[in-house]
A tleap script that builds the chain and sets N, CA, C and O, in Angstrom:
source leaprc.protein.ff14SB
mol = sequence {
  NMET THR ILE LEU LEU LYS ARG VAL TYR GLU
  PRO ALA ALA ALA ASP ASP GLY TYR ARG VAL
  LEU VAL GLU ARG LEU TRP PRO ARG GLY LEU
  SER ARG GLU ARG ALA ARG LEU ASP ARG TRP
  VAL LYS ASP ALA GLY ALA SER ASP GLU LEU
  ARG LYS TRP PHE GLY HIE ASP PRO GLU ARG
  TRP GLU GLU PHE ARG SER ARG TYR PHE VAL
  GLU ILE GLN GLY ARG PRO ALA ILE ILE ARG
  GLU LEU GLU GLU ILE ILE HIE GLU ASN PRO
  VAL VAL THR PHE LEU PHE ALA ALA HIE ASP
  GLU GLU HIE ASN ASN ALA VAL ALA LEU ARG
  GLU PHE MET ASN ALA GLU LEU LYS GLY HIE
  ASP PRO SER GLY LEU CHIE
}
set mol.1.N position { 16.835 3.040 -0.162 }
set mol.1.CA position { 15.504 2.898 -0.706 }
set mol.1.C position { 14.495 3.538 0.233 }
set mol.1.O position { 14.577 3.402 1.454 }
set mol.2.N position { 13.569 4.219 -0.350 }
set mol.2.CA position { 12.578 4.963 0.415 }
set mol.2.C position { 11.190 4.641 -0.107 }
set mol.2.O position { 10.963 4.622 -1.316 }
set mol.3.N position { 10.262 4.386 0.806 }
set mol.3.CA position { 8.861 4.186 0.444 }
set mol.3.C position { 8.083 5.365 1.006 }
set mol.3.O position { 7.994 5.552 2.220 }
set mol.4.N position { 7.520 6.158 0.094 }
set mol.4.CA position { 6.687 7.296 0.475 }
set mol.4.C position { 5.222 6.906 0.353 }
set mol.4.O position { 4.885 5.894 -0.261 }
set mol.5.N position { 4.363 7.714 0.941 }
set mol.5.CA position { 2.915 7.528 0.850 }
set mol.5.C position { 2.286 8.813 0.330 }
set mol.5.O position { 2.719 9.915 0.667 }
set mol.6.N position { 1.247 8.650 -0.507 }
set mol.6.CA position { 0.591 9.834 -1.058 }
set mol.6.C position { -0.808 9.469 -1.533 }
set mol.6.O position { -1.033 8.378 -2.056 }
set mol.7.N position { -1.735 10.386 -1.345 }
set mol.7.CA position { -3.079 10.184 -1.909 }
set mol.7.C position { -2.965 10.259 -3.416 }
set mol.7.O position { -2.298 11.144 -3.951 }
set mol.8.N position { -3.600 9.353 -4.087 }
set mol.8.CA position { -3.529 9.283 -5.542 }
set mol.8.C position { -4.179 10.503 -6.196 }
set mol.8.O position { -3.897 10.804 -7.356 }
set mol.9.N position { -5.033 11.196 -5.475 }
set mol.9.CA position { -5.702 12.385 -6.010 }
set mol.9.C position { -4.800 13.618 -6.004 }
set mol.9.O position { -5.102 14.609 -6.669 }
set mol.10.N position { -3.704 13.564 -5.263 }
set mol.10.CA position { -2.765 14.686 -5.250 }
set mol.10.C position { -1.952 14.664 -6.542 }
set mol.10.O position { -1.696 13.593 -7.092 }
set mol.11.N position { -1.546 15.831 -7.029 }
set mol.11.CA position { -0.763 15.865 -8.276 }
set mol.11.C position { 0.549 15.092 -8.144 }
set mol.11.O position { 1.197 15.098 -7.097 }
set mol.12.N position { 0.915 14.434 -9.230 }
set mol.12.CA position { 2.193 13.721 -9.269 }
set mol.12.C position { 3.325 14.740 -9.192 }
set mol.12.O position { 3.203 15.860 -9.688 }
set mol.13.N position { 4.423 14.336 -8.565 }
set mol.13.CA position { 5.596 15.203 -8.441 }
set mol.13.C position { 6.837 14.402 -8.815 }
set mol.13.O position { 6.856 13.177 -8.699 }
set mol.14.N position { 7.856 15.096 -9.259 }
set mol.14.CA position { 9.101 14.435 -9.669 }
set mol.14.C position { 9.706 13.628 -8.530 }
set mol.14.O position { 10.290 12.570 -8.766 }
set mol.15.N position { 9.574 14.113 -7.291 }
set mol.15.CA position { 10.180 13.400 -6.170 }
set mol.15.C position { 9.353 12.215 -5.668 }
set mol.15.O position { 9.706 11.593 -4.665 }
set mol.16.N position { 8.255 11.901 -6.360 }
set mol.16.CA position { 7.476 10.704 -6.025 }
set mol.16.C position { 8.230 9.432 -6.397 }
set mol.16.O position { 7.976 8.369 -5.831 }
set mol.17.N position { 9.150 9.539 -7.342 }
set mol.17.CA position { 9.832 8.340 -7.807 }
set mol.17.C position { 8.862 7.453 -8.575 }
set mol.17.O position { 8.060 7.939 -9.373 }
set mol.18.N position { 8.939 6.161 -8.330 }
set mol.18.CA position { 8.106 5.163 -9.001 }
set mol.18.C position { 6.767 5.101 -8.274 }
set mol.18.O position { 6.718 4.797 -7.082 }
set mol.19.N position { 5.685 5.389 -8.988 }
set mol.19.CA position { 4.352 5.516 -8.386 }
set mol.19.C position { 3.558 4.218 -8.534 }
set mol.19.O position { 3.306 3.744 -9.642 }
set mol.20.N position { 3.167 3.651 -7.370 }
set mol.20.CA position { 2.464 2.372 -7.356 }
set mol.20.C position { 1.137 2.519 -6.607 }
set mol.20.O position { 1.115 2.843 -5.420 }
set mol.21.N position { 0.049 2.278 -7.310 }
set mol.21.CA position { -1.266 2.263 -6.662 }
set mol.21.C position { -1.412 0.920 -5.960 }
set mol.21.O position { -1.295 -0.129 -6.593 }
set mol.22.N position { -1.669 0.947 -4.651 }
set mol.22.CA position { -1.775 -0.279 -3.859 }
set mol.22.C position { -3.197 -0.454 -3.324 }
set mol.22.O position { -3.407 -0.809 -2.165 }
set mol.23.N position { -4.146 -0.198 -4.186 }
set mol.23.CA position { -5.573 -0.321 -3.863 }
set mol.23.C position { -6.187 -1.422 -4.714 }
set mol.23.O position { -5.811 -1.597 -5.873 }
set mol.24.N position { -7.115 -2.150 -4.153 }
set mol.24.CA position { -7.822 -3.196 -4.895 }
set mol.24.C position { -8.798 -2.585 -5.908 }
set mol.24.O position { -9.005 -3.142 -6.987 }
set mol.25.N position { -9.392 -1.447 -5.561 }
set mol.25.CA position { -10.373 -0.791 -6.432 }
set mol.25.C position { -9.773 0.463 -7.054 }
set mol.25.O position { -8.984 1.164 -6.421 }
set mol.26.N position { -10.154 0.739 -8.299 }
set mol.26.CA position { -9.705 1.965 -8.944 }
set mol.26.C position { -10.356 3.153 -8.240 }
set mol.26.O position { -11.553 3.109 -7.957 }
set mol.27.N position { -9.599 4.214 -7.950 }
set mol.27.CA position { -10.150 5.388 -7.254 }
set mol.27.C position { -11.249 6.083 -8.057 }
set mol.27.O position { -11.114 6.312 -9.259 }
set mol.28.N position { -12.325 6.408 -7.371 }
set mol.28.CA position { -13.486 7.052 -8.010 }
set mol.28.C position { -13.113 8.376 -8.651 }
set mol.28.O position { -12.386 9.186 -8.076 }
set mol.29.N position { -13.632 8.577 -9.865 }
set mol.29.CA position { -13.513 9.868 -10.529 }
set mol.29.C position { -12.124 10.231 -11.003 }
set mol.29.O position { -11.887 11.383 -11.365 }
set mol.30.N position { -11.206 9.296 -11.014 }
set mol.30.CA position { -9.824 9.583 -11.389 }
set mol.30.C position { -9.498 8.926 -12.727 }
set mol.30.O position { -9.698 7.724 -12.900 }
set mol.31.N position { -9.001 9.713 -13.661 }
set mol.31.CA position { -8.600 9.151 -14.953 }
set mol.31.C position { -7.212 8.537 -14.827 }
set mol.31.O position { -6.435 8.902 -13.945 }
set mol.32.N position { -6.920 7.618 -15.704 }
set mol.32.CA position { -5.582 6.995 -15.698 }
set mol.32.C position { -4.513 8.040 -16.014 }
set mol.32.O position { -3.406 7.975 -15.481 }
set mol.33.N position { -4.837 8.991 -16.867 }
set mol.33.CA position { -3.868 10.037 -17.216 }
set mol.33.C position { -3.526 10.881 -15.993 }
set mol.33.O position { -2.359 11.184 -15.744 }
set mol.34.N position { -4.543 11.256 -15.241 }
set mol.34.CA position { -4.325 12.090 -14.059 }
set mol.34.C position { -3.594 11.321 -12.949 }
set mol.34.O position { -2.836 11.911 -12.180 }
set mol.35.N position { -3.822 10.028 -12.872 }
set mol.35.CA position { -3.195 9.215 -11.830 }
set mol.35.C position { -1.685 9.100 -12.035 }
set mol.35.O position { -0.930 9.011 -11.066 }
set mol.36.N position { -1.253 9.100 -13.268 }
set mol.36.CA position { 0.174 9.002 -13.618 }
set mol.36.C position { 0.886 7.887 -12.837 }
set mol.36.O position { 1.881 8.114 -12.149 }
set mol.37.N position { 0.335 6.680 -12.973 }
set mol.37.CA position { 0.898 5.517 -12.301 }
set mol.37.C position { 2.018 4.903 -13.116 }
set mol.37.O position { 2.040 4.983 -14.344 }
set mol.38.N position { 2.940 4.292 -12.405 }
set mol.38.CA position { 3.905 3.418 -13.058 }
set mol.38.C position { 3.397 1.983 -13.003 }
set mol.38.O position { 3.671 1.181 -13.896 }
set mol.39.N position { 2.651 1.667 -11.940 }
set mol.39.CA position { 2.091 0.326 -11.822 }
set mol.39.C position { 0.916 0.341 -10.862 }
set mol.39.O position { 0.856 1.141 -9.928 }
set mol.40.N position { -0.024 -0.575 -11.121 }
set mol.40.CA position { -1.149 -0.798 -10.220 }
set mol.40.C position { -1.023 -2.232 -9.716 }
set mol.40.O position { -1.132 -3.177 -10.496 }
set mol.41.N position { -0.796 -2.394 -8.423 }
set mol.41.CA position { -0.685 -3.717 -7.821 }
set mol.41.C position { -1.971 -3.952 -7.019 }
set mol.41.O position { -2.018 -3.757 -5.805 }
set mol.42.N position { -3.011 -4.377 -7.744 }
set mol.42.CA position { -4.333 -4.554 -7.143 }
set mol.42.C position { -4.329 -5.451 -5.920 }
set mol.42.O position { -4.942 -5.141 -4.899 }
set mol.43.N position { -3.628 -6.568 -6.042 }
set mol.43.CA position { -3.675 -7.558 -4.972 }
set mol.43.C position { -2.870 -7.170 -3.741 }
set mol.43.O position { -2.790 -7.944 -2.788 }
set mol.44.N position { -2.269 -5.976 -3.746 }
set mol.44.CA position { -1.623 -5.466 -2.538 }
set mol.44.C position { -2.658 -4.829 -1.614 }
set mol.44.O position { -2.385 -4.589 -0.438 }
set mol.45.N position { -3.832 -4.560 -2.146 }
set mol.45.CA position { -4.900 -3.965 -1.342 }
set mol.45.C position { -5.549 -4.989 -0.433 }
set mol.45.O position { -5.456 -6.195 -0.665 }
set mol.46.N position { -6.203 -4.499 0.594 }
set mol.46.CA position { -6.934 -5.380 1.505 }
set mol.46.C position { -8.083 -6.047 0.761 }
set mol.46.O position { -8.629 -5.485 -0.188 }
set mol.47.N position { -8.444 -7.250 1.201 }
set mol.47.CA position { -9.575 -7.951 0.595 }
set mol.47.C position { -10.842 -7.107 0.764 }
set mol.47.O position { -10.917 -6.248 1.642 }
set mol.48.N position { -11.822 -7.364 -0.083 }
set mol.48.CA position { -13.087 -6.639 0.024 }
set mol.48.C position { -13.704 -6.824 1.409 }
set mol.48.O position { -14.220 -5.877 2.003 }
set mol.49.N position { -13.644 -8.048 1.909 }
set mol.49.CA position { -14.223 -8.340 3.225 }
set mol.49.C position { -13.531 -7.525 4.315 }
set mol.49.O position { -14.197 -6.916 5.151 }
set mol.50.N position { -12.206 -7.512 4.311 }
set mol.50.CA position { -11.465 -6.775 5.336 }
set mol.50.C position { -11.669 -5.275 5.183 }
set mol.50.O position { -11.854 -4.565 6.171 }
set mol.51.N position { -11.635 -4.800 3.962 }
set mol.51.CA position { -11.814 -3.374 3.700 }
set mol.51.C position { -13.177 -2.897 4.207 }
set mol.51.O position { -13.277 -1.845 4.837 }
set mol.52.N position { -14.221 -3.675 3.928 }
set mol.52.CA position { -15.569 -3.298 4.359 }
set mol.52.C position { -15.703 -3.372 5.887 }
set mol.52.O position { -16.339 -2.516 6.502 }
set mol.53.N position { -15.101 -4.396 6.489 }
set mol.53.CA position { -15.143 -4.515 7.946 }
set mol.53.C position { -14.463 -3.312 8.598 }
set mol.53.O position { -14.986 -2.739 9.554 }
set mol.54.N position { -13.302 -2.935 8.081 }
set mol.54.CA position { -12.532 -1.828 8.658 }
set mol.54.C position { -13.278 -0.502 8.514 }
set mol.54.O position { -13.423 0.234 9.490 }
set mol.55.N position { -13.743 -0.197 7.330 }
set mol.55.CA position { -14.489 1.038 7.103 }
set mol.55.C position { -13.736 2.298 7.485 }
set mol.55.O position { -14.355 3.331 7.743 }
set mol.56.N position { -12.407 2.233 7.525 }
set mol.56.CA position { -11.537 3.353 7.914 }
set mol.56.C position { -11.883 3.894 9.300 }
set mol.56.O position { -11.783 5.093 9.560 }
set mol.57.N position { -12.291 2.981 10.182 }
set mol.57.CA position { -12.589 3.333 11.562 }
set mol.57.C position { -11.293 3.243 12.373 }
set mol.57.O position { -10.773 2.145 12.571 }
set mol.58.N position { -10.762 4.375 12.846 }
set mol.58.CA position { -9.508 4.343 13.615 }
set mol.58.C position { -9.551 3.415 14.825 }
set mol.58.O position { -8.512 2.910 15.251 }
set mol.59.N position { -10.739 3.184 15.382 }
set mol.59.CA position { -10.883 2.274 16.521 }
set mol.59.C position { -10.536 0.841 16.130 }
set mol.59.O position { -10.168 0.036 16.986 }
set mol.60.N position { -10.649 0.517 14.839 }
set mol.60.CA position { -10.373 -0.833 14.344 }
set mol.60.C position { -8.981 -0.954 13.719 }
set mol.60.O position { -8.646 -2.003 13.168 }
set mol.61.N position { -8.168 0.103 13.795 }
set mol.61.CA position { -6.888 0.139 13.105 }
set mol.61.C position { -5.958 -1.013 13.485 }
set mol.61.O position { -5.436 -1.697 12.605 }
set mol.62.N position { -5.748 -1.233 14.768 }
set mol.62.CA position { -4.798 -2.284 15.187 }
set mol.62.C position { -5.245 -3.654 14.704 }
set mol.62.O position { -4.425 -4.442 14.234 }
set mol.63.N position { -6.522 -3.944 14.814 }
set mol.63.CA position { -7.040 -5.231 14.340 }
set mol.63.C position { -6.951 -5.309 12.814 }
set mol.63.O position { -6.637 -6.364 12.262 }
set mol.64.N position { -7.226 -4.198 12.139 }
set mol.64.CA position { -7.083 -4.175 10.679 }
set mol.64.C position { -5.652 -4.518 10.281 }
set mol.64.O position { -5.436 -5.366 9.415 }
set mol.65.N position { -4.671 -3.865 10.905 }
set mol.65.CA position { -3.252 -4.132 10.612 }
set mol.65.C position { -2.942 -5.616 10.760 }
set mol.65.O position { -2.340 -6.223 9.875 }
set mol.66.N position { -3.353 -6.193 11.876 }
set mol.66.CA position { -3.086 -7.617 12.125 }
set mol.66.C position { -3.684 -8.493 11.027 }
set mol.66.O position { -3.016 -9.376 10.490 }
set mol.67.N position { -4.928 -8.240 10.707 }
set mol.67.CA position { -5.589 -9.043 9.670 }
set mol.67.C position { -4.969 -8.799 8.295 }
set mol.67.O position { -4.805 -9.730 7.506 }
set mol.68.N position { -4.632 -7.557 8.020 }
set mol.68.CA position { -4.024 -7.229 6.726 }
set mol.68.C position { -2.659 -7.898 6.585 }
set mol.68.O position { -2.338 -8.417 5.516 }
set mol.69.N position { -1.854 -7.892 7.642 }
set mol.69.CA position { -0.544 -8.542 7.585 }
set mol.69.C position { -0.692 -10.030 7.288 }
set mol.69.O position { 0.095 -10.593 6.526 }
set mol.70.N position { -1.688 -10.663 7.881 }
set mol.70.CA position { -1.940 -12.084 7.593 }
set mol.70.C position { -2.304 -12.248 6.116 }
set mol.70.O position { -1.804 -13.149 5.443 }
set mol.71.N position { -3.172 -11.374 5.621 }
set mol.71.CA position { -3.559 -11.453 4.205 }
set mol.71.C position { -2.354 -11.299 3.287 }
set mol.71.O position { -2.161 -12.108 2.380 }
set mol.72.N position { -1.549 -10.278 3.511 }
set mol.72.CA position { -0.442 -9.989 2.598 }
set mol.72.C position { 0.616 -11.091 2.673 }
set mol.72.O position { 1.260 -11.398 1.670 }
set mol.73.N position { 0.800 -11.685 3.849 }
set mol.73.CA position { 1.742 -12.809 3.952 }
set mol.73.C position { 1.269 -14.002 3.123 }
set mol.73.O position { 2.079 -14.824 2.695 }
set mol.74.N position { -0.015 -14.093 2.905 }
set mol.74.CA position { -0.573 -15.167 2.078 }
set mol.74.C position { -0.474 -14.888 0.588 }
set mol.74.O position { -0.981 -15.664 -0.222 }
set mol.75.N position { 0.170 -13.798 0.220 }
set mol.75.CA position { 0.345 -13.417 -1.190 }
set mol.75.C position { 1.833 -13.235 -1.502 }
set mol.75.O position { 2.268 -12.120 -1.791 }
set mol.76.N position { 2.616 -14.315 -1.448 }
set mol.76.CA position { 4.068 -14.184 -1.649 }
set mol.76.C position { 4.451 -13.586 -3.005 }
set mol.76.O position { 5.477 -12.914 -3.109 }
set mol.77.N position { 3.655 -13.815 -4.032 }
set mol.77.CA position { 3.978 -13.240 -5.351 }
set mol.77.C position { 3.883 -11.718 -5.311 }
set mol.77.O position { 4.660 -11.031 -5.976 }
set mol.78.N position { 2.951 -11.196 -4.548 }
set mol.78.CA position { 2.803 -9.739 -4.417 }
set mol.78.C position { 3.978 -9.172 -3.623 }
set mol.78.O position { 4.515 -8.121 -3.971 }
set mol.79.N position { 4.374 -9.860 -2.568 }
set mol.79.CA position { 5.530 -9.410 -1.788 }
set mol.79.C position { 6.765 -9.362 -2.687 }
set mol.79.O position { 7.514 -8.386 -2.659 }
set mol.80.N position { 6.980 -10.412 -3.484 }
set mol.80.CA position { 8.142 -10.433 -4.396 }
set mol.80.C position { 8.062 -9.301 -5.417 }
set mol.80.O position { 9.065 -8.646 -5.699 }
set mol.81.N position { 6.870 -9.071 -5.974 }
set mol.81.CA position { 6.700 -7.994 -6.956 }
set mol.81.C position { 7.057 -6.644 -6.335 }
set mol.81.O position { 7.774 -5.851 -6.946 }
set mol.82.N position { 6.569 -6.386 -5.145 }
set mol.82.CA position { 6.867 -5.118 -4.477 }
set mol.82.C position { 8.343 -5.016 -4.111 }
set mol.82.O position { 8.933 -3.941 -4.227 }
set mol.83.N position { 8.946 -6.117 -3.671 }
set mol.83.CA position { 10.381 -6.103 -3.361 }
set mol.83.C position { 11.201 -5.744 -4.599 }
set mol.83.O position { 12.152 -4.967 -4.517 }
set mol.84.N position { 10.828 -6.312 -5.743 }
set mol.84.CA position { 11.536 -5.997 -6.991 }
set mol.84.C position { 11.413 -4.519 -7.335 }
set mol.84.O position { 12.399 -3.874 -7.692 }
set mol.85.N position { 10.217 -3.993 -7.229 }
set mol.85.CA position { 9.985 -2.574 -7.518 }
set mol.85.C position { 10.855 -1.713 -6.601 }
set mol.85.O position { 11.503 -0.768 -7.052 }
set mol.86.N position { 10.862 -2.047 -5.319 }
set mol.86.CA position { 11.606 -1.257 -4.333 }
set mol.86.C position { 13.110 -1.350 -4.587 }
set mol.86.O position { 13.823 -0.352 -4.479 }
set mol.87.N position { 13.589 -2.539 -4.921 }
set mol.87.CA position { 15.032 -2.704 -5.174 }
set mol.87.C position { 15.473 -2.014 -6.464 }
set mol.87.O position { 16.626 -1.598 -6.576 }
set mol.88.N position { 14.579 -1.888 -7.428 }
set mol.88.CA position { 14.919 -1.278 -8.716 }
set mol.88.C position { 14.779 0.236 -8.727 }
set mol.88.O position { 15.240 0.889 -9.664 }
set mol.89.N position { 14.154 0.804 -7.707 }
set mol.89.CA position { 13.873 2.245 -7.687 }
set mol.89.C position { 14.264 2.832 -6.340 }
set mol.89.O position { 13.825 2.337 -5.302 }
set mol.90.N position { 15.090 3.889 -6.338 }
set mol.90.CA position { 15.514 4.466 -5.060 }
set mol.90.C position { 14.364 5.076 -4.260 }
set mol.90.O position { 14.413 5.106 -3.031 }
set mol.91.N position { 13.337 5.560 -4.947 }
set mol.91.CA position { 12.156 6.115 -4.277 }
set mol.91.C position { 10.921 5.488 -4.904 }
set mol.91.O position { 10.751 5.491 -6.123 }
set mol.92.N position { 10.066 4.953 -4.048 }
set mol.92.CA position { 8.794 4.370 -4.473 }
set mol.92.C position { 7.702 5.042 -3.653 }
set mol.92.O position { 7.832 5.193 -2.439 }
set mol.93.N position { 6.633 5.440 -4.317 }
set mol.93.CA position { 5.495 6.024 -3.607 }
set mol.93.C position { 4.313 5.090 -3.714 }
set mol.93.O position { 3.847 4.784 -4.812 }
set mol.94.N position { 3.821 4.630 -2.557 }
set mol.94.CA position { 2.600 3.847 -2.502 }
set mol.94.C position { 1.440 4.841 -2.517 }
set mol.94.O position { 1.334 5.705 -1.647 }
set mol.95.N position { 0.585 4.705 -3.505 }
set mol.95.CA position { -0.563 5.596 -3.669 }
set mol.95.C position { -1.820 4.940 -3.114 }
set mol.95.O position { -2.036 3.739 -3.278 }
set mol.96.N position { -2.643 5.746 -2.458 }
set mol.96.CA position { -3.887 5.262 -1.867 }
set mol.96.C position { -4.979 6.290 -2.116 }
set mol.96.O position { -4.697 7.448 -2.424 }
set mol.97.N position { -6.228 5.857 -1.980 }
set mol.97.CA position { -7.364 6.740 -2.244 }
set mol.97.C position { -8.023 7.270 -0.972 }
set mol.97.O position { -8.734 8.273 -1.026 }
set mol.98.N position { -7.807 6.629 0.148 }
set mol.98.CA position { -8.502 6.977 1.393 }
set mol.98.C position { -8.262 8.428 1.807 }
set mol.98.O position { -7.190 8.986 1.572 }
set mol.99.N position { -9.273 9.023 2.426 }
set mol.99.CA position { -9.133 10.378 2.977 }
set mol.99.C position { -8.241 10.364 4.207 }
set mol.99.O position { -7.474 11.297 4.441 }
set mol.100.N position { -8.349 9.294 4.994 }
set mol.100.CA position { -7.573 9.169 6.218 }
set mol.100.C position { -6.142 8.755 5.846 }
set mol.100.O position { -5.908 7.640 5.381 }
set mol.101.N position { -5.209 9.659 6.055 }
set mol.101.CA position { -3.833 9.418 5.633 }
set mol.101.C position { -3.020 8.628 6.654 }
set mol.101.O position { -1.868 8.282 6.389 }
set mol.102.N position { -3.602 8.339 7.811 }
set mol.102.CA position { -2.897 7.597 8.857 }
set mol.102.C position { -3.394 6.172 9.029 }
set mol.102.O position { -2.678 5.324 9.562 }
set mol.103.N position { -4.614 5.903 8.584 }
set mol.103.CA position { -5.232 4.593 8.791 }
set mol.103.C position { -5.734 4.058 7.454 }
set mol.103.O position { -6.915 4.182 7.131 }
set mol.104.N position { -4.835 3.466 6.686 }
set mol.104.CA position { -5.215 2.864 5.402 }
set mol.104.C position { -4.229 1.766 5.059 }
set mol.104.O position { -3.172 1.660 5.680 }
set mol.105.N position { -4.572 0.938 4.061 }
set mol.105.CA position { -3.717 -0.207 3.783 }
set mol.105.C position { -2.337 0.182 3.263 }
set mol.105.O position { -1.397 -0.596 3.427 }
set mol.106.N position { -2.174 1.348 2.645 }
set mol.106.CA position { -0.846 1.764 2.177 }
set mol.106.C position { 0.084 2.008 3.365 }
set mol.106.O position { 1.266 1.671 3.303 }
set mol.107.N position { -0.434 2.584 4.435 }
set mol.107.CA position { 0.353 2.802 5.657 }
set mol.107.C position { 0.799 1.449 6.211 }
set mol.107.O position { 1.971 1.255 6.533 }
set mol.108.N position { -0.147 0.522 6.316 }
set mol.108.CA position { 0.179 -0.813 6.839 }
set mol.108.C position { 1.141 -1.540 5.900 }
set mol.108.O position { 2.060 -2.218 6.360 }
set mol.109.N position { 0.939 -1.406 4.603 }
set mol.109.CA position { 1.803 -2.089 3.635 }
set mol.109.C position { 3.234 -1.560 3.707 }
set mol.109.O position { 4.183 -2.340 3.634 }
set mol.110.N position { 3.398 -0.260 3.848 }
set mol.110.CA position { 4.748 0.287 3.981 }
set mol.110.C position { 5.425 -0.279 5.229 }
set mol.110.O position { 6.593 -0.665 5.181 }
set mol.111.N position { 4.700 -0.329 6.341 }
set mol.111.CA position { 5.252 -0.895 7.573 }
set mol.111.C position { 5.673 -2.349 7.347 }
set mol.111.O position { 6.762 -2.760 7.748 }
set mol.112.N position { 4.805 -3.111 6.705 }
set mol.112.CA position { 5.086 -4.519 6.421 }
set mol.112.C position { 6.318 -4.668 5.532 }
set mol.112.O position { 7.210 -5.461 5.832 }
set mol.113.N position { 6.367 -3.905 4.435 }
set mol.113.CA position { 7.474 -4.029 3.484 }
set mol.113.C position { 8.790 -3.563 4.099 }
set mol.113.O position { 9.830 -4.167 3.837 }
set mol.114.N position { 8.773 -2.512 4.905 }
set mol.114.CA position { 9.999 -2.066 5.571 }
set mol.114.C position { 10.552 -3.161 6.482 }
set mol.114.O position { 11.762 -3.383 6.520 }
set mol.115.N position { 9.678 -3.840 7.211 }
set mol.115.CA position { 10.122 -4.942 8.072 }
set mol.115.C position { 10.663 -6.083 7.214 }
set mol.115.O position { 11.717 -6.645 7.514 }
set mol.116.N position { 9.960 -6.416 6.174 }
set mol.116.CA position { 10.370 -7.498 5.267 }
set mol.116.C position { 11.741 -7.215 4.660 }
set mol.116.O position { 12.596 -8.100 4.607 }
set mol.117.N position { 11.946 -5.991 4.208 }
set mol.117.CA position { 13.202 -5.621 3.548 }
set mol.117.C position { 14.378 -5.568 4.521 }
set mol.117.O position { 15.527 -5.756 4.121 }
set mol.118.N position { 14.090 -5.314 5.791 }
set mol.118.CA position { 15.157 -5.274 6.799 }
set mol.118.C position { 15.453 -6.659 7.365 }
set mol.118.O position { 16.302 -6.819 8.241 }
set mol.119.N position { 14.735 -7.656 6.847 }
set mol.119.CA position { 14.962 -9.020 7.318 }
set mol.119.C position { 14.248 -9.343 8.613 }
set mol.119.O position { 14.500 -10.384 9.219 }
set mol.120.N position { 13.363 -8.466 9.041 }
set mol.120.CA position { 12.573 -8.740 10.248 }
set mol.120.C position { 11.363 -9.584 9.853 }
set mol.120.O position { 10.902 -9.538 8.713 }
set mol.121.N position { 10.883 -10.318 10.773 }
set mol.121.CA position { 9.707 -11.143 10.510 }
set mol.121.C position { 8.461 -10.254 10.604 }
set mol.121.O position { 8.080 -9.833 11.696 }
set mol.122.N position { 7.828 -9.969 9.456 }
set mol.122.CA position { 6.636 -9.110 9.503 }
set mol.122.C position { 5.511 -9.673 10.353 }
set mol.122.O position { 4.638 -8.925 10.793 }
set mol.123.N position { 5.517 -10.986 10.592 }
set mol.123.CA position { 4.451 -11.552 11.423 }
set mol.123.C position { 4.548 -11.044 12.859 }
set mol.123.O position { 3.568 -11.091 13.604 }
set mol.124.N position { 5.728 -10.557 13.248 }
set mol.124.CA position { 5.896 -9.977 14.575 }
set mol.124.C position { 5.289 -8.595 14.719 }
set mol.124.O position { 5.241 -8.038 15.816 }
set mol.125.N position { 4.818 -8.033 13.584 }
set mol.125.CA position { 4.227 -6.691 13.620 }
set mol.125.C position { 2.818 -6.695 14.197 }
set mol.125.O position { 2.322 -5.658 14.638 }
set mol.126.N position { 2.178 -7.849 14.194 }
set mol.126.CA position { 0.793 -7.858 14.686 }
set mol.126.C position { 0.639 -8.648 15.924 }
set mol.126.O position { -0.466 -8.749 16.458 }
savepdb mol mol.pdb
quit
């Protein structure tokens, strides 16, 4: 099983596998047709409060990750939903809207889910 990351604004490709938008807000200016999603898991995104605090500031990345991991651990139904998607599809692409491809909740979510799926305690990530 593989979890890829991709900006939702980039064209869909066959090797994306199952495409999952992991943002709380719908991406600006993007039609549902152009997004070509298989699923939108809104509650996998960071809370509005955390998202606004972070502001995609790389200086706040480590603290954002820690806070985001706490948030996502508090959403066991979302973790189960994502685990099911990952187990049912050999390739899953987490889609995100941020310009910064290294510091966004999809990056943190992939790290969290990879630890979870390997049986590691994701709480040890922060």
